[in-house]
N, C-alpha and C positions, 0 to 999 in steps of 0.2 A: 670099243676097240676089241675087247675080249671079255665076255660076260664073267667067266670064272675069275680071271685076274682082277677085273673091276671090283667084284664083291669081296675078294680077299683083301684088296687094298683099302676099300671102304671100311671093312670090319676092323682092321688093324688101326686105321686112322681114328675111328670112333672110340675104340678102347683107349688109345693114347689121349684123346681129347677128354674123355670121361675121367681118366686118371689125373690129368692136369688140372681139371676142374674139381677134383675130389668129389665127383658126383656118384655116390653110392647107388642111387636108384638106377642110373644109366649103366653102371658096371654090372649090376645084378641082372638087368634086362638083357644086356649084350651077352652075358654068360649063359643065360637061358636060351637065347637064340643060338649060340654056338658059332664057331667059325664056318666059313664057306666049305663045300659048295652049298649055295642056297637054291635048291630046286623046288622050294615051297614058296608060293607067292606071299603067304602070310608073314614068313620070316623076312622076306625082302621088304614088305610093307612096314614092318616094325623097325627094320634097319633104317629105312627112309625117315620114319618119324623121329628116331634118335638123331639121325643126321641133321634134320631140320632144328631139333632142339639144341644141339651142340654146335651149330654152325657159327663160324666167325665171318668177318667181312661185313661191310655196310654199304656196298655199292648198289644193292637192290634187295628186295625181300626174298627169302628162301622159297616161298610158295609163289605160284603163278598169280600175279596181280597186275594185269595189263593196266598201263597208265599212259595217257589218259584213256579212260573207258569211252567206247563209242556212245554217243548220246542215247541210242536206242537199245543199249545193252541192258537186259533185264535179269532179275533173279532166276527166272525160268531158263533163260539162256545159259546162265552160269551152271544151273543144275543139269541141263542137257549136255553141256561140255563135260562135266564131271562124270555123268553116266556113260558118255561115249568113251572117255579115257578108261574107265573101269572095264567096260566091255572089251575094248581093244586089248587091254592088258591081259585080260582072262584068255582071249582068243590066241594071242601071240606069245604068251609067256614061255611056253616050251621052246618055241623056235628062237626067241630072243636069247634063251639060255645057251644056245649053241653058237652065238655070234663069235667070230674070230676074224676080224678084218684083215690082218696081215696074210692069212692063208689064202685070201682072194686075190692077192697081188699088190704090188707096191708101185708099179709104173703106170703113170697116167699121162695121156697126151694132151691134157688141158690144164689150165691153171688150177691150183688147189689152194683153198683157204680154210682155215679152222679158226672160228671165233669161240673162245672158251672162257667162262668165268673162273678166276683164279681160286675162288672159295667154293667151287662146285662140290656139293656133298654127294652127288649121285654118280658122276663120272669123273674120277680122279684126273686132275690136270696132268699129273706126272705120267700116267699111262698114255694119255692122248698126245703128249709131247714126245714120248718115246716113239710111238707109232709114226707120228708126223715127220719126225727126223729121218725116218727110213724111206719115206715116200720120195719118188723121183717124178718130177713134173717140170715143165718149161718155166713156170713161175710158181712159187709157193710161199705162203706166209702163215705162221701160227701167231694168232693175235690173242694175247692175254688181256682179258677185261678185268682189271684189278679190283679186288673187293667184291666181285659179283658172283652169283650163284648159277644154278642150272637153267633157270628160266630168264636169264638176262635179255634174250631177244624179245620176249614178251613184256618184261618189266621195265626195261630201259631201251625202247625202240630208237630213241634219239642217239644213244651211244652206238648201237649196232649200225644204224643208218650212216652215221658219220664215219665209221670204220669201212663200211661198204664203199662209200663215196671216195674215201681216201685211197683205198687199196684196189678195189675191183674196177671202179669207173675209169681210171686211167687206161686200163687194158682194153676196155670196150671202146673208148675214144680212139686209141691208137690203132685198133683193128678196122676202123672205118675207112 
């Protein structure tokens, strides 16, 4: 929604989680990273690592672990996906740091849906809900996937598909 606010909220949440867990190692690492703005990819990477380590919720894994894996999915494919993600991150990081979706407009002439893990440690659900509440669209729904994390679409395709069928399919059928 807004990269700067996203990372500010992530940092505050992680400090609170580390305090609640009395995790001195996490608190020291977070103090070393310091609060946002995070214009350094390494700091964001460290923030994400602590987000994974401190995550709550048991709806799906915190890291991308598609299930079931396609039968022809190999370790080489996994490595290529990882390399592609790292390459894209390096190329797009500066641009992503400028993201501010509300400034692009809040009125949409099409249905809008947001499917979001309630325990997402990368994109705070509170920020997404605030943004989505301001959106104007003929139909809209913010769907909380309880106990799930950032990669719920990959890790729990069954849950995501069921929500698509329940919420989006009726609009498609009605428009025929």
